[in-house]
C-alpha positions in Angstrom: 0.1 0.0 0.2 1.4 3.4 -1.1 1.5 6.4 1.3 0.3 9.8 0.4 2.5 12.0 -0.4 2.4 15.2 1.9 3.7 18.5 -0.5 5.8 20.7 1.4 7.0 24.1 -0.2 9.3 27.0 1.0 8.8 30.1 -0.2 12.0 32.0 -0.6 12.3 35.7 -0.5 14.9 37.6 -2.2 17.9 38.1 0.3 16.6 34.2 1.8 20.0 33.0 3.7 21.0 29.7 1.7 20.4 27.7 5.5 17.3 28.8 6.2 15.5 28.1 2.8 18.0 24.6 2.2 17.5 23.4 5.6 14.5 22.3 5.9 14.0 20.8 2.6 17.4 18.5 3.5 15.8 17.1 6.8 13.0 16.6 5.0 15.0 14.8 2.4 16.8 13.2 4.8 13.5 11.5 6.8 12.4 10.2 3.4 16.1 8.6 2.8 16.1 7.4 6.5 12.6 5.4 6.3 12.7 4.3 2.8 9.4 6.2 1.9 8.8 9.2 -0.2 6.4 11.1 1.6 7.4 14.3 1.0 7.0 16.4 -2.1 9.3 18.9 -1.7 9.3 22.2 -3.3 11.2 25.2 -3.9 8.8 28.9 -4.2 9.8 32.2 -5.4 7.7 35.7 -5.8 8.6 35.8 -9.5 10.0 34.2 -12.2 13.7 33.2 -12.4 16.7 32.7 -10.5 16.0 33.7 -6.5 19.0 35.7 -5.0 20.2 34.5 -1.4 21.9 36.8 0.7 24.9 35.4 -0.1 24.6 36.2 -4.0 24.3 32.6 -4.7 21.2 31.7 -7.0 18.6 29.0 -6.7 16.9 27.9 -9.4 12.7 27.3 -8.0 11.0 24.9 -8.7 7.7 27.2 -9.1 6.7 30.7 -9.0 3.8 32.1 -6.7 0.9 32.8 -9.8 2.1 29.8 -11.7 -0.2 26.7 -11.8 1.0 23.9 -9.0 -0.6 21.3 -7.0 -1.7 21.8 -4.2 0.8 22.5 -1.3 -0.1 21.1 2.2 2.7 22.7 4.0 4.0 26.3 3.4 7.5 27.1 5.3 8.6 31.2 4.4 12.2 31.3 6.2 12.8 35.3 7.4 14.1 37.2 4.4 16.8 40.0 4.6 14.9 42.9 5.8 15.0 46.1 3.3 17.1 49.4 4.0 14.9 51.7 5.2 15.1 53.7 1.9 13.5 50.7 -0.1 11.0 50.3 3.1 9.7 53.9 2.9 9.1 53.6 -1.4 7.2 50.0 -1.0 3.7 49.8 0.7 2.5 46.4 1.9 0.4 45.9 -0.7 3.0 45.6 -3.3 5.9 43.8 -1.4 6.1 40.2 -2.1 4.7 39.1 1.1 1.8 41.0 0.6 1.5 39.9 -3.1 1.3 36.2 -2.2 -1.1 37.0 0.5 -3.3 38.3 -1.8 -3.1 35.7 -4.5 -3.7 33.3 -1.9 -6.9 35.1 -0.6 -6.0 35.9 2.5 -8.1 38.3 4.0 -8.2 37.9 7.8 -4.4 38.2 9.2 -5.2 38.0 12.9 -4.7 33.9 12.5 
């Protein structure tokens, strides 16, 4: 009997630290290796098409981007990205930030959760 797969996605924001994005993916991949089951389907998501540039400048190739048609996600993790500089933060409203766009596209209206 096969086990249902759990889709776990990491949302990589520009400036994410490699360990914060790749560490959790590696933990779940190792769990699959040690149990011998492919329990987890692991994805790296980005806010826009193209490579995701980490805080060190390393480019990660995401599996998908927000706005692209993808299978349902069971668990979404969003590691902390490097904060914007003060000058950039002043020119960016929450609704146009990558996180604001994601929240809007996901249809989340109640942020009190």
